[in-house]
MARVEX-478866 format. One line per 4 residues: number of its first residue (from 0); their letters; for each residue x, y, z of N, C-alpha, C. Coordinates in pm, 1 decimal, padded with zeros to 6 digits. Layout:
REM MARVEX-478866
NUM = A = X Y Z X Y Z X Y Z | ...
END
This chain:
REM MARVEX-478866
0 = MNRF = 00082.3 -00119.3 00000.0 00000.0 00000.0 00000.0 00087.1 00126.2 00000.0 | 00189.6 00131.3 00087.0 00277.3 00248.4 00091.7 00348.2 00269.6 -00040.6 | 00388.6 00160.8 -00104.4 00456.2 00170.4 -00234.1 00362.0 00229.2 -00338.9 | 00236.1 00186.4 -00336.5 00136.3 00239.1 -00428.7 00119.3 00389.6 -00410.3
4 = ILVL = 00112.7 00432.7 -00285.8 00095.6 00575.3 -00256.7 00215.8 00654.1 -00306.1 | 00336.6 00601.1 -00284.9 00457.9 00669.1 -00332.0 00456.2 00682.5 -00483.4 | 00423.2 00575.0 -00553.6 00416.9 00578.8 -00700.3 00311.8 00678.5 -00746.5 | 00199.2 00679.7 -00680.2 00092.5 00774.0 -00714.1 00137.5 00918.3 -00693.6
8 = LLSI = 00201.1 00946.1 -00581.4 00249.8 01081.7 -00554.8 00355.0 01124.8 -00655.5 | 00445.9 01034.8 -00690.1 00547.8 01067.6 -00790.1 00484.4 01093.8 -00926.2 | 00384.3 01016.5 -00960.9 00315.3 01036.9 -01089.0 00243.5 01170.3 -01092.1 | 00177.1 01203.0 -00983.6 00104.8 01330.2 -00976.2 00202.1 01447.2 -00980.4
12 = SSLF = 00314.8 01435.8 -00908.3 00409.6 01547.3 -00905.2 00468.7 01572.9 -01042.7 | 00484.5 01468.3 -01124.8 00541.0 01489.7 -01258.0 00443.8 01564.4 -01349.3 | 00315.9 01567.7 -01312.5 00219.0 01643.3 -01391.1 00235.1 01793.6 -01371.1 | 00303.4 01832.5 -01264.6 00311.9 01972.7 -01229.4 00451.3 02032.1 -01238.2
16 = GVEF = 00550.5 01954.5 -01272.5 00685.3 02008.5 -01279.9 00780.2 01915.4 -01351.4 | 00897.8 01968.0 -01379.8 01001.0 01890.0 -01446.1 01037.6 01771.9 -01357.8 | 01056.1 01657.4 -01419.9 01098.8 01538.1 -01347.1 01251.3 01534.7 -01344.2 | 01308.8 01557.5 -01227.5 01453.8 01556.2 -01213.0 01501.3 01417.9 -01169.9
20 = HSYE = 01616.0 01377.8 -01223.7 01676.8 01247.7 -01195.7 01814.7 01268.9 -01136.1 | 01869.2 01164.2 -01077.2 02010.0 01169.3 -01037.3 02093.1 01158.6 -01165.5 | 02219.1 01196.4 -01156.4 02306.7 01187.1 -01273.4 02319.2 01042.1 -01319.4 | 02330.8 00949.5 -01225.7 02343.6 00807.4 -01259.9 02218.5 00756.3 -01331.9
24 = EALK = 02101.5 00795.6 -01282.3 01976.3 00757.6 -01348.8 01971.0 00815.9 -01489.5 | 02013.5 00940.0 -01502.0 02010.7 01007.3 -01632.1 02098.6 00935.1 -01733.3 | 02214.7 00889.4 -01690.9 02303.0 00816.6 -01782.6 02236.2 00689.4 -01833.9 | 02168.1 00619.1 -01745.9 02097.0 00496.9 -01786.8 01981.8 00530.2 -01882.0
28 = LQEK = 01907.5 00634.1 -01850.0 01797.3 00675.5 -01936.6 01848.1 00721.7 -02072.8 | 01962.6 00789.3 -02072.4 02018.4 00839.1 -02197.7 02055.9 00724.2 -02291.5 | 02104.6 00614.3 -02235.5 02137.0 00497.2 -02317.7 02014.3 00447.2 -02391.9 | 01898.6 00452.3 -02327.4 01774.1 00403.4 -02386.6 01709.2 00504.6 -02480.2
32 = TKKI = 01713.4 00632.0 -02441.4 01636.2 00733.3 -02513.3 01718.0 00819.2 -02609.2 | 01849.3 00825.9 -02586.9 01940.1 00910.3 -02666.1 01911.0 01059.7 -02649.6 | 01835.4 01095.7 -02546.4 01808.5 01237.2 -02518.8 01931.9 01303.6 -02459.7 | 01937.2 01433.3 -02474.0 02040.4 01515.9 -02411.8 02012.5 01522.7 -02260.6
36 = IMID = 02118.0 01517.4 -02180.4 02104.7 01537.0 -02036.8 02120.6 01686.0 -02007.3 | 02026.4 01740.0 -01930.9 02033.6 01878.8 -01886.7 02065.8 01877.9 -01737.3 | 02183.3 01929.5 -01700.6 02220.7 01938.4 -01559.7 02197.2 02081.3 -01512.5 | 02110.1 02094.9 -01414.3 02080.4 02222.7 -01350.2 02166.2 02228.9 -01224.6
40 = VIRT = 02268.7 02313.5 -01225.8 02359.2 02325.9 -01111.4 02310.9 02440.8 -01023.4 | 02283.5 02407.8 -00897.1 02228.3 02505.0 -00802.1 02313.5 02508.6 -00675.3 | 02280.8 02601.4 -00587.5 02335.7 02608.4 -00451.4 02219.4 02627.0 -00354.2 | 02237.4 02580.9 -00233.6 02138.5 02600.7 -00128.6 02122.3 02750.9 -00103.9
44 = GCHY = 01996.4 02796.6 -00100.0 01969.0 02936.9 -00071.7 01987.3 03030.9 -00189.9 | 02012.1 02978.4 -00306.8 02030.5 03062.0 -00426.5 01894.9 03115.4 -00471.6 | 01877.1 03245.7 -00461.2 01750.5 03310.3 -00497.8 01716.7 03286.6 -00645.4 | 01814.8 03297.2 -00732.4 01791.3 03280.0 -00875.7 01756.3 03135.1 -00909.4
48 = CEDM = 01817.3 03040.7 -00837.6 01784.6 02898.7 -00855.9 01638.6 02872.9 -00815.7 | 01599.2 02932.1 -00704.4 01461.5 02917.2 -00657.1 01363.0 02979.8 -00755.6 | 01399.2 03093.6 -00815.5 01313.9 03156.6 -00917.1 01292.8 03063.7 -01036.6 | 01400.9 03003.4 -01084.5 01388.8 02910.5 -01198.2 01299.0 02793.6 -01162.4
52 = EKKV = 01315.8 02741.3 -01043.0 01234.3 02627.5 -00999.2 01086.2 02665.1 -00998.6 | 01053.8 02777.0 -00936.9 00913.9 02817.3 -00922.7 00852.0 02866.0 -01052.7 | 00925.5 02949.6 -01125.3 00867.3 03016.2 -01242.2 00880.0 02937.0 -01371.7 | 00976.7 02847.1 -01380.1 00999.2 02773.5 -01505.0 00972.7 02624.3 -01486.8
56 = FQNR = 01042.2 02560.4 -01393.7 01036.2 02415.1 -01382.0 00907.6 02363.2 -01321.3 | 00835.3 02444.7 -01246.4 00707.6 02400.6 -01190.5 00589.7 02437.3 -01279.8 | 00617.2 02499.5 -01391.8 00512.0 02529.8 -01489.2 00482.9 02401.7 -01567.9 | 00359.9 02354.3 -01564.0 00323.9 02225.8 -01624.8 00355.1 02219.7 -01773.9
60 = VMAE = 00321.9 02323.2 -01847.9 00344.5 02323.9 -01992.5 00494.1 02323.3 -02023.1 | 00570.3 02404.7 -01951.8 00715.3 02407.3 -01972.8 00778.2 02275.6 -01929.9 | 00729.6 02218.1 -01821.1 00782.3 02089.4 -01773.8 00763.2 01981.7 -01881.0 | 00646.8 01977.5 -01941.4 00621.3 01880.5 -02048.3 00716.1 01904.6 -02165.4
64 = WLDK = 00734.6 02030.9 -02200.5 00822.3 02066.6 -02312.7 00966.1 02021.2 -02284.7 | 01015.5 02048.2 -02164.5 01152.4 02009.7 -02128.6 01166.6 01858.3 -02115.6 | 01070.4 01792.6 -02048.9 01078.2 01647.6 -02030.5 01075.7 01572.8 -02163.9 | 01009.5 01629.7 -02261.8 01003.9 01568.0 -02394.7 01141.2 01571.8 -02463.8
68 = RFIA = 01221.0 01673.2 -02434.8 01348.2 01694.8 -02504.4 01472.2 01650.5 -02427.1 | 01465.4 01658.1 -02293.9 01584.4 01637.7 -02211.8 01559.2 01542.0 -02096.4 | 01668.5 01490.5 -02043.0 01665.9 01418.5 -01916.4 01722.2 01517.3 -01814.3 | 01638.3 01562.6 -01725.3 01676.7 01668.5 -01632.3 01743.1 01612.5 -01506.8
72 = VKMN = 01852.3 01677.5 -01469.0 01927.5 01644.4 -01347.8 01946.4 01774.0 -01270.2 | 01925.0 01769.6 -01139.7 01950.5 01885.6 -01055.4 02062.1 01845.7 -00960.0 | 02170.6 01924.8 -00958.3 02284.0 01896.0 -00870.5 02315.2 02018.7 -00785.3 | 02325.7 01996.7 -00654.5 02352.2 02103.6 -00559.4 02501.8 02106.6 -00528.1
76 = LDKE = 02567.1 02218.0 -00559.5 02711.4 02232.4 -00536.0 02749.2 02215.7 -00389.1 | 02656.3 02245.6 -00299.5 02683.5 02233.2 -00157.0 02680.3 02088.8 -00108.8 | 02625.1 01998.9 -00191.1 02606.2 01860.6 -00146.8 02665.8 01756.1 -00239.8 | 02695.9 01793.1 -00364.3 02738.7 01694.3 -00462.9 02860.3 01742.8 -00540.6
80 = ELPL = 02938.9 01648.2 -00585.5 03050.0 01679.0 -00674.1 03000.0 01667.0 -00817.3 | 03032.3 01765.2 -00898.8 02985.6 01764.3 -01037.0 03064.9 01665.0 -01120.5 | 02999.7 01602.6 -01217.3 03069.2 01506.4 -01303.5 03155.3 01576.3 -01408.5 | 03241.8 01501.3 -01470.0 03318.5 01543.2 -01587.1 03407.8 01664.4 -01561.5
84 = GIKV = 03439.4 01691.4 -01436.3 03525.2 01805.5 -01405.3 03459.8 01939.7 -01431.7 | 03328.7 01943.2 -01435.9 03255.4 02067.6 -01461.3 03284.6 02167.6 -01350.8 | 03316.1 02289.5 -01391.0 03339.8 02400.9 -01298.2 03230.8 02505.1 -01318.9 | 03181.3 02559.5 -01209.2 03071.1 02654.9 -01214.7 03114.1 02786.5 -01151.3
88 = DFTP = 03087.9 02897.3 -01222.0 03119.7 03029.6 -01169.7 03006.7 03085.0 -01083.4 | 02881.9 03058.7 -01122.5 02767.3 03102.5 -01043.5 02648.1 03014.3 -01073.9 | 02548.6 03024.6 -00988.0 02430.1 02941.5 -01004.1 02307.1 03028.8 -01026.5 | 02209.7 02975.6 -01100.1 02214.4 02845.4 -01164.6 02294.7 02851.1 -01294.6
92 = TFYF = 02350.3 02737.6 -01329.9 02411.9 02719.0 -01460.9 02363.6 02584.6 -01512.7 | 02331.8 02581.0 -01640.0 02277.9 02461.4 -01703.9 02379.0 02407.4 -01803.7 | 02404.0 02277.2 -01794.5 02494.0 02208.6 -01887.1 02414.2 02103.4 -01961.2 | 02436.7 02094.0 -02091.0 02367.1 01998.5 -02175.1 02469.7 01902.1 -02232.1
96 = LNSE = 02449.5 01772.0 -02203.3 02546.2 01668.9 -02240.2 02486.9 01573.8 -02343.0 | 02563.3 01548.5 -02449.6 02518.7 01450.3 -02547.9 02554.8 01309.5 -02501.2 | 02525.7 01209.8 -02582.6 02548.7 01070.8 -02542.8 02696.7 01035.2 -02532.0 | 02784.9 01120.1 -02583.3 02929.5 01099.2 -02568.0 02981.1 01170.6 -02443.0
100 = KAIV = 02891.5 01224.6 -02363.8 02921.9 01298.2 -02240.4 02997.2 01428.2 -02267.6 | 02979.3 01481.2 -02386.9 03039.1 01610.1 -02423.4 02937.1 01720.9 -02395.2 | 02985.8 01832.6 -02344.3 02898.5 01947.3 -02319.2 02870.1 02013.6 -02453.7 | 02742.9 02013.8 -02493.3 02705.1 02073.9 -02620.6 02656.1 02217.8 -02603.7
104 = KKIP = 02620.5 02253.0 -02478.6 02579.9 02391.3 -02451.7 02585.6 02416.7 -02301.6 | 02620.8 02540.5 -02267.9 02623.1 02587.2 -02129.2 02540.2 02714.5 -02125.0 | 02446.2 02720.7 -02031.1 02360.8 02838.0 -02016.6 02367.1 02884.4 -01871.8 | 02438.8 02992.1 -01845.1 02441.5 03045.9 -01708.8 02323.8 03140.2 -01685.5
108 = GSWS = 02275.3 03142.9 -01562.1 02175.7 03242.3 -01526.2 02035.2 03190.0 -01509.0 | 01949.5 03279.3 -01464.0 01808.1 03252.9 -01441.8 01729.0 03319.6 -01553.5 | 01627.0 03249.3 -01603.3 01556.1 03294.6 -01722.2 01405.6 03281.7 -01706.3 | 01332.4 03353.9 -01788.3 01187.6 03336.8 -01796.6 01159.8 03211.1 -01879.4
112 = IEDF = 01037.0 03165.4 -01877.6 00998.5 03049.1 -01957.6 01030.3 03073.9 -02104.9 | 00990.0 03187.2 -02156.3 01008.9 03216.2 -02298.6 01157.3 03219.5 -02335.2 | 01237.2 03285.2 -02253.3 01380.6 03294.8 -02282.4 01449.7 03158.8 -02271.0 | 01414.8 03080.5 -02167.2 01479.0 02950.0 -02150.3 01439.8 02856.2 -02264.1
116 = KDLT = 01315.5 02863.0 -02305.7 01272.2 02781.2 -02419.0 01348.9 02820.9 -02545.4 | 01363.3 02949.9 -02566.0 01437.9 02998.5 -02683.5 01583.9 02954.7 -02679.1 | 01644.5 02958.0 -02561.6 01785.9 02920.0 -02547.0 01808.2 02768.9 -02563.7 | 01705.7 02690.0 -02538.6 01722.1 02544.3 -02542.4 01657.5 02474.7 -02662.1
120 = KDIK = 01581.5 02547.2 -02741.4 01501.2 02483.2 -02846.4 01584.4 02413.7 -02954.6 | 01704.5 02458.2 -02980.2 01785.0 02400.1 -03087.9 01891.2 02300.8 -03039.1 | 01891.0 02268.5 -02910.5 01990.8 02175.6 -02857.3 01953.6 02033.3 -02897.8 | 02049.1 01968.0 -02963.5 02026.3 01829.8 -03009.3 02147.0 01745.3 -02984.8
END
């Protein structure tokens, strides 16, 4: 019963926001789907990171748009070591990795839905 409730809650939450995965999960999903991995690098207490979460990633329409194109990963600099020797000057910063684990695009900063969609629409 508890497992059913957890699955139900996770399913419902994905209807309202971007589904974020661990980096390890994303690598496995990428093998199957060939989607680009989007790493959202944040810090605890980062006002701009919180703005992106609330205004962009929790928007249902934008979440669907992003989930269709990318495998989203959220990594907190205060708690996790970044993969591939990635260095971050400020948060949030977004890194997009192809299936060869090469960074195909880096987007620093906090953006509106329209601007973030425009910045990410051509990433393949």
